[in-house]
C-alpha positions in Angstrom: 13.7 -18.4 31.7 17.2 -17.9 31.0 18.4 -13.8 31.1 21.4 -11.3 30.9 19.7 -7.6 31.6 21.5 -4.6 31.7 20.5 -0.4 32.1 21.1 1.6 29.3 20.2 5.3 29.4 16.4 5.8 27.4 18.3 7.2 24.4 20.4 4.1 24.0 17.5 1.3 24.4 16.1 3.4 21.8 18.2 3.1 19.5 18.8 -0.3 20.2 15.6 -1.2 19.9 15.5 1.0 16.7 18.6 -0.9 14.9 17.1 -4.5 15.8 14.3 -3.2 13.4 16.5 -2.4 10.5 18.0 -5.7 10.9 14.5 -7.4 11.2 15.1 -8.4 14.3 13.3 -8.0 17.6 15.9 -6.1 20.4 15.9 -9.1 22.9 17.2 -11.1 19.5 19.9 -8.8 19.0 21.3 -8.7 22.1 21.7 -12.6 22.1 23.2 -12.3 19.2 25.5 -9.8 20.1 26.5 -12.0 23.4 26.6 -15.0 21.0 28.7 -13.3 18.6 31.7 -12.2 21.7 31.7 -15.9 22.4 32.6 -16.8 19.2 34.8 -13.6 18.1 35.6 -11.7 21.2 36.0 -7.7 21.0 36.2 -6.6 24.8 39.6 -6.2 26.2 40.1 -5.5 29.4 41.8 -2.0 28.9 38.2 -0.9 27.2 37.3 2.1 29.7 34.5 1.3 32.1 31.3 3.6 31.5 29.5 4.9 34.5 26.8 2.7 35.4 23.1 3.6 34.1 20.8 3.1 37.2 17.7 2.1 37.4 16.3 5.6 38.3 18.2 7.1 35.3 18.0 4.3 32.3 15.6 1.7 31.5 16.0 -2.4 31.9 17.8 -4.2 28.7 16.8 -7.8 29.2 18.4 -10.9 26.7 16.6 -14.6 27.0 19.7 -16.8 26.1 18.5 -19.9 24.9 20.2 -22.1 28.1 22.3 -21.8 30.9 25.3 -23.0 29.6 25.4 -19.9 26.8 24.5 -17.7 30.3 27.4 -19.4 32.0 30.0 -19.6 29.4 29.2 -15.4 29.1 29.8 -14.9 32.6 32.9 -16.7 32.6 34.4 -15.2 29.9 33.4 -11.3 30.8 34.8 -12.2 34.6 38.1 -13.6 33.3 38.5 -9.8 31.5 37.5 -8.0 35.1 33.4 -7.6 33.7 30.9 -8.6 35.4 27.8 -9.6 32.9 25.7 -6.4 32.9 28.6 -4.5 32.7 29.8 -6.0 29.8 26.5 -6.5 28.4 25.8 -2.5 28.0 29.6 -2.6 26.5 28.9 -4.7 23.7 25.5 -3.1 23.1 27.2 0.7 23.2 29.8 -0.7 21.2 27.6 -2.5 18.4 25.7 1.0 18.2 28.8 2.7 17.8 30.2 -0.1 15.0 27.0 -1.3 13.1 29.1 -4.4 12.6 25.9 -6.4 12.0 25.0 -4.1 9.7 27.6 -4.3 7.5 27.7 -8.0 8.2 24.2 -8.9 6.6 25.4 -6.4 3.6 23.3 -3.3 4.5 24.1 0.1 3.4 23.7 2.1 6.2 22.8 6.0 5.9 23.5 8.1 8.9 22.7 11.5 7.6 
């Protein structure tokens, strides 16, 4: 199985799981969709402020099962060109999606953030 993963704070991982379920997806499926979107419509920039890495002791592992090695290799090459490691980039993309909820709007759903 081909995987990319990162550590996120427990609250972030839970929020990602909740968000995925609202979209009627599993968390790994949502994360795979975010990674695939990054390859088609890049959002990461080299100037993005890097957040502290979450260690295994402080967070939860978020793992994405990808369909093939070519997808993982493409993502790894893309983020390396921007100066990121794949785990760091994945965490940044997942956090960015949680903040923006762009997939929510793409699906045509209305978000009640109160």
